[in-house]
N, C-alpha and C positions, 0 to 999 in steps of 0.2 A: 589818875583818880585813886584815892585810897579810902578805906573804911574809916568812918568817923563816928564816935559814940555821941549822939545828940545830947544825952543827959550829962555830959561833961561840963556843960555850961547851962545854967538855969534860964528859962524863958525870960525875955525882957518884960517887966511888969507893964510897960506902956501898952503893949498889945492888948492886954485884958482891960486896961483902964480907958482905952481910947473910945470905946463904945461904937466903933466903926461898923461892926456887923449889924447892929440894930439900925444904923443909918442906911446901910445898903438895902436891908429888907424894906425899909420905908420907901426908899427910892424906887425899888422894883414894883412895889404895890401901888405906886402913884400913877394912875393912867395918863395923867397929863405929861408924864416924863417917859412915856413908852417910846422905845427906839433910841433913847439917849443912854449913854454910858455913865457910870458913877466914877468920880475921880478919886480912886483909892489913894490914901496917903499914909496910913498908919505904918505900913511896912517899910517906909523910907525914913522913919524917925531915927535920929542919931543913936539912940539907945539900942535899937535893933541892929544897926550896922556895927556897933561896937561889940555886941554879943556874938554876931556872926564872925567878925574878925578874930575874936578870942577863940572861938570854936575851931576855926580853920587856919589859925596862925597867919592871917593876912594873905591866904592863898585862895585862888579860884577853886571852888569845890569840884570842878570838872577836870581842868587841865593841870592843876597844881602850880600855876604860874603865880609868883609873888606880885600881886597888884598893888599892895599897900604903898611901896615907895614911889610909885610913878603915876597912879591913876585912881580915881574914886571907884568904889565898888558898885557893881550893879546888884541890887537885891533881887534875886531871881525867884520866880515861883515855879517849883517843880511841876505842879499841876497849874496850868495857866489860869489867871483870873478871868480872862476873856475867852471867847470861843476858840477851841483848839483848831489849829490849821487843818487837821485831818477831818474835822467834823464841824463845819461852820454853823450848822443848825443847832448845835449844843450851846447852852447859855454860858458855858465856861464855869470854872470852879470858883465862883465869886465868894462863896462862903469860906474859902480857905485863903483868901487874899491877905488876911491878917493872922493866919495860923502859924505859930512858930515851927511846927513840924513840916510845913510846906515851903519854908524860906531857906534859900541857900545863897552864899556869896558867889558872884561870878565875875569874870573879866568880861570886857565888852565883846571880845571876839567869840567867846563861847555862848554869850547870851543874845547877841544881835545878829540878824541875818545880813550877811554881806558877802561879796565876792572874795574868794580865797584861792590861792594856788595850793593844791593838794599834792603832797609829795608821795611818790610810790617807790622811790629808791633807784629809778632807772637813770636819773640825771644827778649830777653833783649839786650840792646845796649852793656852792659858790656861783655856779652858772645860773641856777634858778634865781638867786638873789640879784645877780648882775642884770639879768634881763627883765625880772619881775613878770615874766610870761611863762606859760607852760612850755616845757621842753621834753621831747622824746617820750610822749605819752602821759606826762603829769597833767592832770586835769585842772581847769579853773572852774570852780563850782561855788554855788551859794551854800554857805554853811553858817552855823550859829543857830541856837535853839529857837529863838523867836517865840511863837505861840505853839510850837510843835509839841504834841504829846500823844504819840501813837500807842494804841493798846491792842493786845491780841484777843481780848475778851469783850465783855459788855461794859460800856462806859457808864459811870455812876451818874445818878440823877441828883438834882440840887439838894444840898444839905445832908448828903450821905456822909457817914463817918467811918464806914468800913469799905475797903476798896479791893478786897481779894478777887472779886470777879473781873476786875479790869485787866489784870495781867499786863502792867505797863512794860513797854519795850525799852524805855530809857532807864538807865541805872541811877539810883539815888544812893550816894555814898553813906547816908545815915540809916538806910534800911537794908541795903544790899552789901555783899562782899564783892567789891569790884574785881578782886584778884581771881574770882571764879569765872569772870567773863572777859577781862582785859589782860593782855600780856604785852610785853615790849620786846622787840627783836631788832638786832642790827641787820640791815638789809642793803643789798647792792654792793658794788665795788667800793663805794665811798663809805660804806658801813654807817648809814644814817639810822637813827633810832626811831622806829615807827611803832605806833600802837596797832596791835593786831587782836582779833578775837581769840579768846582762850578756849580751853577745852580740847577734847580729842580732835585733832586735825583742824583746829581753829574754827569750830562749828558753833560757838556761842552766838546765837542770833541777836540776843540783847547786846552783846559786846559789839557786834558789827553795826547795829543800828545806832548805838551810842557814839561810836567813832565817827560815823557819818554825820549825825545830827549836830555834834559839837565841833566838828572839824578838827578832831584830835591829831590829824596829820597835816595841818596847815603849815605852810613854809616856815614862818617865824617861830612857831612852837616847836617844830621838829629841830630847827637850829639850836634852840635853847636846850632842849632835851638831849641832843647829841653832844653838846658841850659838856654837860654833866657826865655823860658816859665816857667821853674821851679823857676827862680828868681822872675818872676811876681807872681807865686803862693805863694812863701814865703812872698812877700810884701802884697799880699791879706790877708793871714792869720794874718799877723802883724796888718794890718788895722782893721780887724774884732775884734781881741782881744783888741786892744786899744779902739775901739768904745764901746765894752762891758763895759770896765772899766770906760770910760768917762760917759756912760749912768748912771752907778751906782753912780758916783760922782755928777751927776746932780740932784739926788733925793733930794727933799726938806729937808728930815731929815738928809741926809748926809751933805748937804750944811750948815745946822745949826750947826751940830756937829763939822765941820771943821773951823767954823768961828773963826778967831783970831789965828789959828795954821799955821805952815809952809806949810801945805798941802792945805790951802785955795787958790783957783784959779787953782788947778791942772787940773780940767776938761778943762779949757780954753787952758792950755798948751798942753794937749793931743790932743785937736781939731786942734791946729796948727801943731803938729807932723803928725797927720792923713792927713791934707791937703797937707803938703810937700811930704808925701809918695805917695799920689795919683798923685801929679804932677810928681814925679819921674816915676811912672808907665806909665803915659800918654806920657812922654818924650821918652819912648822906641819906640814910633811910629813915631818919627821925621825922616825926610828924610835922615839925616846923620847917623842913627843908623842901625847896622847890623840886618837883619831879621825883619825889621820893619813891613812888611806886615803880618808876622806870629803873631807878637805882637798885631797888630791892630785887627786881627781876634779873638785872645784870649780876648782882652779888650772889644770887642763887646759883647761877651758872658757874661763877668763880669758885663758890664753895664746893662744887662737885669735883674740882681739880685737887691734886695733892697740895696741901698747905704747908707753908714754912713753919718750922718749929720756933716757938716764941717763949 
C-alpha cells in the first residue's frame, strides 16, 4: 500500500448526476420497505471504475497488485455501505455509497472474505504452493475486508460528514501515509517478503489490523512481492560486480596497459551500464509499478550501504 493523492484525478461527474443519494433516502423513509436493502448501483458505473483505475494505475489500493490485465476491479467502499461486521446494529455508511472520497479499487482477494494461507516465513513458498495447505505453523485464515470496518473511537451516525471521532483502524491510502504504519521485511531462511507493522519495534496497531484484514501476507501475494524483491537483489549483485570490475579498470596501471586497445574506455561504459541499472531499480518504486511500497522499503535498506560510483 502506498500513499495516493485523491485530487490527482477529478471525481467522476456521474456520481453527482446519478441522484442515487436521494433515492436511498426515499427508500429508507418508506415504511413498506422496512428491513429491505437498497440496490446501490452508482458506484459500479464504468466512469467511476475508469477514474479509479487512472488514480491507482490499475492496481489494488491495498496490496498494489496489478488487477487490470487479468481481472475486473472490485469498487470497494472504505466505509461499508451496509452494516459493518463489527457492529451489525449500525445501519452502515449508506450515505457514502456513492461518495468519491469513500471509493477505492480493490482486487477480489483484498475485498472479499475467503480462506487464505497466511505466510509467516517458517516454510518455503514452494512447499506451501505445492501442498496448498498450511505447513509448519503457517495459518489458514479467513481474510479479505468484506464489511469489516473496526474503529477505536465512536462510530458515526447516518449522514455524518466528519469522522475524526471514529479513529478507524484500517488504513486508507488516500488519507493516511501507509509508510508510517506498514513496512516490508525479508523473513525466514527463504527470505520471503512479508508485510509487517511499522514504527518502533513494529508497534503500529493500525498497520497490524490492516495486514490482517486484507490478508497482506496471503500466499499468492507474498509470492509476487518476493519475486519483485528477488529481481532487485539480482540487479544489486549485478551492480556490485560491475562496480568491482570498473574499479579495477580505473587503476592507473590498467588504464595505461589498455591505452590504444579495443578495451580502452571500458570503465566508462561499465559506469553507464551501472547507472542505467540503478535507474531501473529506482523505477520499481514508481506509482504505476506493482508492489512499489515493498520495493521502496528494500531500496531504503540498499541505500544505507556504500554505493557504486556512477
